[in-house]
C-alpha positions in Angstrom: -54.8 -50.9 -71.3 -51.4 -52.1 -70.1 -52.2 -51.0 -66.5 -55.6 -52.8 -66.7 -53.9 -56.0 -67.8 -51.5 -55.8 -64.9 -54.4 -55.3 -62.5 -56.2 -58.2 -63.9 -53.1 -60.4 -63.6 -52.6 -59.3 -60.0 -56.2 -60.0 -59.2 -56.0 -63.5 -60.8 -52.8 -64.3 -59.0 -54.2 -63.1 -55.6 -57.4 -65.1 -56.2 -55.4 -68.3 -56.8 -52.7 -67.9 -54.1 -52.4 -69.7 -50.8 -53.6 -67.8 -47.7 -51.1 -65.7 -45.8 -52.9 -66.5 -42.5 -55.2 -69.4 -41.6 -57.1 -69.9 -38.3 -58.4 -73.4 -37.9 -60.6 -74.8 -35.2 -60.2 -71.8 -32.9 -62.2 -71.9 -29.7 -62.3 -69.5 -26.8 -64.4 -69.5 -23.6 -64.8 -67.1 -20.7 -66.6 -67.8 -17.4 -70.1 -68.7 -18.4 -69.7 -67.7 -22.1 -68.5 -69.5 -25.1 -67.1 -66.7 -27.3 -65.8 -68.8 -30.2 -66.4 -72.4 -31.1 -64.3 -74.2 -33.7 -64.1 -71.2 -36.1 -62.0 -70.8 -39.2 -60.7 -67.8 -41.1 -58.3 -67.4 -44.1 -56.7 -64.2 -45.3 -55.2 -63.9 -48.8 -52.5 -61.6 -50.2 -53.7 -58.6 -52.1 -57.3 -59.2 -50.9 -59.8 -57.8 -48.4 -61.8 -60.3 -46.4 -64.8 -58.8 -44.7 -65.6 -60.3 -41.3 -69.4 -59.9 -40.8 -71.7 -60.6 -37.8 -74.0 -59.2 -35.2 -72.6 -57.6 -32.1 -71.5 -60.4 -29.8 -70.9 -62.8 -32.7 -67.2 -63.2 -31.7 -65.5 -60.8 -34.1 -63.6 -58.8 -31.4 -62.5 -62.0 -29.6 -61.0 -63.3 -32.8 -59.2 -60.0 -33.5 -57.7 -60.2 -30.0 -56.5 -63.8 -30.6 -54.9 -62.7 -33.9 -53.1 -59.8 -32.2 -51.8 -61.8 -29.2 -54.1 -60.3 -26.6 -56.0 -63.5 -26.0 -54.8 -67.1 -26.3 -57.2 -69.6 -27.9 -58.3 -72.6 -25.8 -58.0 -74.8 -28.9 -57.1 -74.5 -32.6 -54.2 -73.6 -34.8 -52.8 -70.4 -36.2 -50.9 -70.8 -39.5 -48.9 -68.0 -41.1 -47.5 -69.0 -44.5 -46.7 -72.6 -44.1 -45.9 -72.5 -40.4 -48.0 -73.1 -37.3 -47.3 -70.3 -34.9 -48.2 -69.2 -31.4 -48.9 -65.5 -30.6 -48.4 -65.3 -26.8 -48.1 -61.5 -26.8 -49.1 -58.5 -28.9 -45.3 -58.1 -29.5 -45.2 -61.6 -30.9 -48.1 -60.9 -33.3 -46.3 -57.7 -34.3 -43.2 -59.7 -35.0 -45.1 -62.0 -37.4 -46.3 -58.9 -39.4 -49.8 -58.6 -37.9 -51.0 -55.1 -37.1 -54.5 -53.7 -36.3 -56.1 -50.4 -37.0 -59.0 -49.9 -34.6 -62.0 -47.6 -34.6 -60.2 -45.8 -31.8 -56.6 -45.5 -32.9 -54.2 -47.2 -30.4 -51.4 -44.7 -30.7 -49.7 -42.2 -28.4 -50.9 -38.6 -28.5 -47.9 -37.1 -26.8 -45.4 -38.6 -29.2 -44.6 -37.4 -32.7 -45.9 -39.0 -35.9 -42.4 -40.4 -36.6 -42.2 -41.8 -33.0 -45.5 -43.5 -33.4 -44.6 -45.0 -36.7 -41.4 -46.5 -35.5 -42.2 -47.2 -31.8 -40.5 -50.4 -30.8 -38.4 -50.7 -34.0 -36.7 -47.3 -34.4 -33.5 -47.1 -36.5 -30.3 -47.1 -34.3 -26.9 -45.6 -34.8 -23.6 -47.5 -34.2 -23.8 -46.7 -30.4 -27.2 -48.4 -30.2 -29.0 -45.1 -29.7 -32.1 -44.0 -31.6 -31.1 -42.3 -34.9 -33.6 -39.5 -34.7 -32.7 -37.9 -38.1 -32.9 -41.3 -39.9 -36.2 -42.1 -38.1 -37.8 -38.8 -39.3 -36.5 -39.4 -42.8 -37.8 -42.9 -42.9 -41.2 -41.7 -41.6 -41.4 -39.1 -44.4 -40.5 -41.8 -46.9 -43.3 -44.2 -45.6 -45.8 -41.4 -45.6 -44.9 -40.2 -49.1 -45.1 -43.8 -50.4 -48.7 -44.2 -49.3 -49.8 -40.8 -50.5 -49.9 -39.2 -47.0 -47.0 -36.8 -47.5 -49.1 -33.9 -46.2 -48.6 -35.2 -42.6 -45.6 -33.7 -40.9 -43.5 -36.5 -39.4 -42.5 -34.2 -36.6 -46.0 -33.1 -35.6 -47.5 -34.3 -32.3 -50.1 -37.0 -32.9 -52.6 -35.1 -30.7 -52.7 -32.3 -33.2 -53.9 -34.6 -36.0 -57.6 -35.4 -36.9 -59.0 -38.9 -36.7 -58.5 -39.6 -40.4 -54.8 -38.6 -40.3 -54.3 -40.7 -37.1 -55.6 -43.7 -39.1 -53.1 -42.9 -41.8 -50.3 -42.9 -39.2 -51.5 -46.3 -38.0 -51.3 -47.6 -41.6 -47.8 -46.0 -41.9 -46.8 -47.9 -38.8 -48.0 -51.1 -40.5 -46.1 -50.2 -43.6 -42.9 -49.5 -41.6 -42.7 -53.0 -40.3 -43.7 -54.5 -43.7 -46.8 -55.9 -42.1 -48.2 -58.9 -44.1 -51.6 -58.8 -42.3 -53.6 -55.6 -41.6 -56.7 -55.8 -39.5 -59.2 -52.9 -39.8 -61.8 -52.9 -37.1 -64.6 -50.5 -37.8 -62.1 -48.0 -39.2 -64.7 -45.7 -40.8 -66.9 -45.2 -37.7 -65.7 -41.7 -37.0 -64.8 -40.5 -40.5 -66.5 -38.2 -42.9 -67.5 -39.3 -46.4 -64.4 -37.7 -47.9 -62.1 -39.3 -45.3 -63.8 -42.7 -45.9 -63.1 -42.4 -49.6 -59.4 -41.6 -48.9 -59.2 -44.6 -46.6 -60.6 -46.8 -49.3 -57.9 -45.5 -51.7 -55.3 -46.4 -49.1 -56.8 -49.9 -48.8 -56.5 -50.3 -52.6 -52.8 -49.3 -52.2 -52.3 -51.9 -49.5 -53.9 -54.5 -51.7 -51.6 -53.6 -54.6 -48.7 -54.0 -52.2 -49.8 -57.6 -51.4 -51.2 -57.1 -47.9 -53.8 -59.4 -46.6 -56.5 -57.3 -45.1 -59.3 -58.2 -42.6 -62.0 -55.6 -42.7 -64.7 -55.5 -40.0 -67.7 -53.3 -40.6 -71.5 -53.3 -40.1 -72.0 -51.1 -43.2 -72.9 -53.2 -46.2 -72.2 -50.4 -48.7 -68.6 -50.4 -47.4 -68.2 -54.1 -47.5 -69.4 -54.4 -51.1 -67.3 -51.4 -52.1 -64.0 -52.7 -50.8 -64.0 -56.4 -49.9 -63.2 -59.4 -52.1 -64.2 -62.2 -49.7 -66.5 -62.6 -46.8 -66.6 -64.7 -43.6 -69.8 -64.6 -41.5 -69.8 -65.3 -37.7 -73.0 -66.1 -35.7 -73.1 -66.8 -32.0 -69.3 -67.5 -31.9 -69.4 -69.9 -34.9 -68.3 -69.5 -38.5 -71.5 -70.0 -40.6 -70.4 -69.0 -44.1 -67.5 -67.8 -46.2 -66.8 -67.2 -49.9 -66.1 -64.7 -52.6 -68.3 -61.6 -52.4 -68.8 -61.3 -56.1 -72.1 -62.9 -56.9 -73.2 -63.1 -53.3 -76.3 -60.9 -52.5 -76.8 -58.8 -49.4 -79.9 -61.0 -48.7 -77.7 -64.1 -48.6 -75.3 -62.4 -46.1 -78.2 -61.2 -43.9 -79.7 -64.7 -43.8 -76.3 -66.1 -42.6 -76.1 -63.4 -39.9 -79.6 -64.1 -38.4 -80.5 -67.6 -39.5 -81.5 -69.1 -36.2 -84.7 -69.6 -34.2 -85.6 -66.8 -31.8 -88.5 -68.3 -29.9 -88.9 -70.9 -27.1 -86.3 -69.5 -24.8 -88.2 -66.4 -23.8 -91.0 -66.1 -21.3 -94.5 -66.1 -22.8 -96.3 -62.9 -22.0 -99.7 -61.5 -22.5 -99.0 -57.8 -22.6 -101.4 -55.4 -20.9 -100.2 -52.1 -22.3 -101.6 -48.9 -21.1 -101.3 -45.2 -21.8 -98.1 -43.4 -22.7 -95.8 -42.9 -19.7 -92.7 -41.3 -21.4 -92.9 -39.0 -24.4 -89.7 -38.0 -26.3 -90.1 -35.4 -29.0 -87.3 -34.1 -31.3 -84.5 -35.0 -28.9 -81.1 -34.0 -30.3 -77.5 -33.9 -29.3 -74.8 -31.8 -31.0 -72.8 -34.9 -32.2 -74.5 -38.2 -31.2 -78.1 -38.2 -32.3 -80.8 -36.0 -34.0 -84.6 -35.6 -33.9 -85.4 -38.7 -31.8 -89.1 -39.1 -31.1 -91.0 -42.0 -29.5 -93.5 -42.9 -26.8 -93.1 -45.5 -24.1 -96.4 -47.0 -22.7 -97.2 -48.4 -19.3 -96.5 -52.1 -19.1 -94.5 -52.1 -22.3 -91.1 -53.4 -23.3 -89.8 -51.1 -26.0 -86.8 -52.5 -27.7 -84.1 -50.4 -29.4 -82.0 -52.1 -32.1 -79.2 -50.8 -34.2 -75.6 -51.5 -35.3 -72.4 -50.1 -33.8 -72.5 -46.3 -33.7 -76.2 -46.0 -34.2 -76.5 -43.8 -31.1 -78.9 -45.9 -29.0 -76.9 -45.8 -25.7 -76.3 -42.1 -26.1 -80.1 -41.4 -26.4 -80.7 -43.4 -23.2 -77.9 -41.6 -21.3 -79.6 -38.3 -22.2 -83.0 -39.5 -21.0 -81.3 -40.6 -17.8 -79.7 -37.2 -17.2 -76.1 -38.3 -17.9 -75.6 -36.0 -20.9 -77.2 -32.7 -22.0 -79.2 -32.4 -25.1 -79.3 -29.5 -27.6 -83.0 -29.7 -28.6 -86.2 -31.5 -28.0 -88.6 -32.2 -25.1 -89.3 -35.0 -22.7 -92.4 -35.6 -20.7 -93.0 -38.2 -17.9 -96.7 -38.8 -17.3 -97.5 -35.4 -18.8 -95.1 -33.5 -16.6 -92.0 -31.9 -18.2 -88.9 -33.9 -17.7 -85.6 -31.9 -17.8 -83.0 -33.9 -15.8 -79.8 -31.9 -15.1 -78.2 -35.0 -13.7 -78.7 -38.7 -13.1 -80.0 -37.9 -9.6 -82.7 -35.7 -11.1 -83.8 -38.6 -13.4 -83.8 -41.1 -10.5 -86.0 -38.7 -8.4 -88.4 -38.5 -11.3 -88.6 -42.2 -11.6 -86.2 -43.0 -14.4 -83.3 -45.4 -13.9 -80.6 -46.5 -16.3 -78.8 -49.9 -16.1 -75.6 -49.3 -18.1 -74.0 -51.7 -20.6 -70.6 -51.6 -18.9 -71.6 -53.1 -15.5 -68.0 -53.5 -14.3 -67.1 -49.8 -14.8 -70.5 -48.1 -14.5 -72.8 -50.5 -12.7 -71.3 -52.0 -9.6 -68.8 -50.7 -7.0 -66.1 -53.4 -6.9 -64.8 -53.9 -3.3 -68.2 -53.2 -1.7 -70.4 -56.1 -0.6 -73.6 -57.0 -2.4 -76.0 -55.4 0.1 -74.2 -52.0 0.0 -74.2 -52.0 -3.8 -78.0 -52.6 -3.8 -78.8 -50.1 -1.1 -76.5 -47.3 -2.4 -79.1 -45.3 -4.4 -81.7 -45.8 -1.7 -79.9 -44.6 1.4 -82.7 -42.3 2.4 -84.9 -45.4 2.9 -82.3 -47.4 4.9 -81.1 -44.6 7.2 -82.5 -42.3 9.9 -81.0 -39.0 11.0 -78.0 -39.7 8.8 -77.2 -43.0 10.4 -77.4 -46.1 8.3 -79.5 -49.0 9.5 -77.6 -52.2 8.7 -80.7 -54.4 9.1 -82.8 -52.4 6.7 -79.9 -52.4 4.1 -79.8 -56.2 4.3 -83.6 -56.4 4.1 -83.8 -54.2 1.0 -81.0 -56.1 -0.7 -82.5 -59.5 0.1 -86.0 -58.4 -1.2 -84.7 -57.6 -4.7 -81.8 -60.1 -5.1 -84.1 -63.0 -4.1 -86.6 -62.0 -6.9 -83.7 -62.1 -9.4 -82.4 -65.5 -8.1 -79.0 -64.1 -7.2 -76.4 -66.9 -6.6 -74.0 -65.8 -3.9 -72.6 -67.2 -0.6 -74.0 -64.2 1.3 -75.1 -60.6 0.8 -71.8 -59.6 2.5 -69.8 -61.1 -0.4 -67.7 -58.7 -2.4 -69.6 -58.0 -5.6 -66.3 -58.2 -7.5 -66.1 -62.0 -6.8 -69.5 -62.7 -8.5 -69.9 -63.9 -12.1 -70.9 -61.5 -14.8 -74.5 -62.7 -14.7 -74.8 -62.3 -11.0 -73.2 -58.9 -11.1 -75.8 -57.9 -13.6 -78.5 -59.1 -11.2 -77.1 -56.9 -8.5 -77.1 -53.9 -10.8 -80.7 -54.4 -11.8 -81.7 -55.1 -8.1 -80.0 -51.8 -7.1 -82.1 -49.7 -9.5 -85.4 -51.6 -8.9 -85.0 -50.8 -5.2 -85.5 -47.2 -6.0 -89.0 -48.1 -7.2 -88.8 -46.5 -10.6 -91.6 -45.9 -13.1 -89.3 -46.4 -16.2 -86.2 -48.6 -16.3 -83.8 -48.5 -19.2 -81.8 -51.7 -19.7 -78.7 -51.2 -21.9 -77.5 -54.6 -23.2 -79.0 -56.3 -20.1 -77.6 -59.8 -20.9 -74.3 -58.9 -22.6 -71.7 -61.5 -21.7 -73.7 -63.5 -19.2 -74.6 -67.2 -19.3 -77.8 -68.7 -20.6 -79.2 -69.4 -17.2 -78.7 -65.8 -16.0 -80.2 -64.5 -19.2 -83.3 -66.5 -18.6 -83.5 -65.1 -15.0 -83.2 -61.5 -16.3 -85.8 -62.1 -19.1 -88.2 -63.7 -16.6 -87.8 -60.7 -14.3 -88.4 -58.2 -17.1 -91.7 -60.0 -17.9 -92.7 -59.7 -14.2 -91.8 -56.0 -14.1 -94.1 -55.0 -17.0 -96.8 -57.3 -15.7 -96.7 -55.1 -12.6 -97.1 -51.9 -14.7 -93.5 -50.8 -14.9 -92.3 -49.6 -18.3 -89.1 -50.9 -19.8 -86.8 -49.7 -22.6 -84.3 -52.4 -23.6 -81.3 -51.7 -25.8 -80.0 -54.9 -27.3 -77.8 -56.0 -30.2 -79.0 -59.6 -29.9 -81.7 -60.2 -32.4 -83.2 -63.2 -30.6 -83.5 -61.1 -27.4 -84.9 -58.0 -29.1 -87.6 -60.0 -30.9 -88.2 -62.4 -28.1 -88.8 -59.7 -25.4 -90.1 -56.5 -27.1 -93.6 -55.4 -27.7 -92.4 -52.8 -30.2 -88.9 -52.3 -31.7 -87.4 -49.0 -32.5 -84.5 -49.1 -35.0 -81.8 -46.5 -35.1 -79.1 -45.9 -37.8 -76.3 -43.3 -37.6 -78.0 -41.3 -34.8 -81.5 -41.2 -36.3 -84.7 -43.1 -35.8 -85.4 -45.3 -38.8 -88.7 -46.8 -37.9 -90.7 -48.3 -35.0 -92.1 -51.8 -35.7 -94.9 -53.6 -34.0 -93.5 -57.0 -33.0 -96.1 -59.1 -34.7 -94.7 -61.8 -37.1 -91.6 -59.5 -37.4 -88.7 -61.1 -39.2 -85.1 -60.6 -38.1 -84.1 -59.7 -41.6 -86.4 -56.7 -41.5 -84.6 -55.3 -38.6 -81.1 -55.9 -40.0 -82.1 -54.3 -43.3 -83.5 -51.2 -41.5 -80.4 -50.9 -39.3 -78.0 -51.3 -42.2 -79.9 -49.1 -44.6 -80.5 -52.0 -47.1 -83.5 -51.6 -49.3 -86.1 -54.4 -49.2 
């Protein structure tokens, strides 16, 4: 009873205390994209605040501002009673801000103790690292947080993901961090490991830490969070205490905007199935995926982070090998051993990461477009420059590419125009199926409209399109049917007739209607 009273007193004090950190009027823009617009966020000692929003809502940008990686264009960061600037990650660290990411940002070749005290190791009287004291301090921190099973002298690379997370938390404890950011920390953990992490979060709360918890999983948010803040399209649209706030209210805040009028009006002329996927499985990424794609159809794929959508598309495109299942393209078996096999069969994949996977920086536009189609622009092994230019011009003009000339380095283009080059490159191969993975991610509204308009043209000409998108307006505005994935499995395929955004979010998050 005495312990319960203490816990209630602590909760009461936390609920009525001033925030440890406040962000006020924070804005951040990138070329062609407004990532954050006048947002606010407050974190309180001994409490978990859940930051909720769709992919692209601005959550990651905010975390990078809080950790000194990005600088805001406007707004104020207040820690305690003082306005501060965080010009570097080191400065944020110095103010007691630390982040634990989905992929732990630690050093595999260093020991656990070295990772915990990197940058603030104890020193002896000669100014050298006191290795014995550092190992002792590391063991003390690990014991204090209930992670004494981790050997302070072990190499980090020999630990599992869950224990790496514990080392990241130990690092936060070692600097007496006041603010701990957890960005999708459970994405790669088992159910047992997640429960252990939640126990650790309770320990951090009891130690007075202010915690920002970012997750798409509503069961986790309601299990661990005290407060919520919802972002939508780079703006803060709601905040409050989670107790007494229903999941439906949160979902409405996430998706509450119009999704029509900005997408091309289409009258679909959908034909017979072109691509059949049956029981497609991967050892670790997805399981028992089955669907049909029809001629002249845009089939949307929606899901939250870690749902496995991109991984399925990469398997269809021959980039990864599957462990079970069959694929048929126009009634012929499809068994691509490589991306080249898939391209020859008539399937092309436009990846999400256009900068790393889509374009070749340093090459001009025309060579990027003609690269997969060299057999059409060469004779006897000799490239025909005029035919390369003609091919590039044919497809970039259709996409309304904005560039000084086709000889311009693709790396100097805006994100939206780079995306047009990537799409032009694969359309030049004359595919039967085109897979677009987040086709308008990070591009301006004008370029989005051009891409959407061109997608409408493609299906009108009989091409079949699979579109992976995390943007609800896009997925509803462009798709004829929408497949929803959750944790590597197909949940349901919806006909897009009077389909409400909340229906998709509920299916993707596993929330009962």
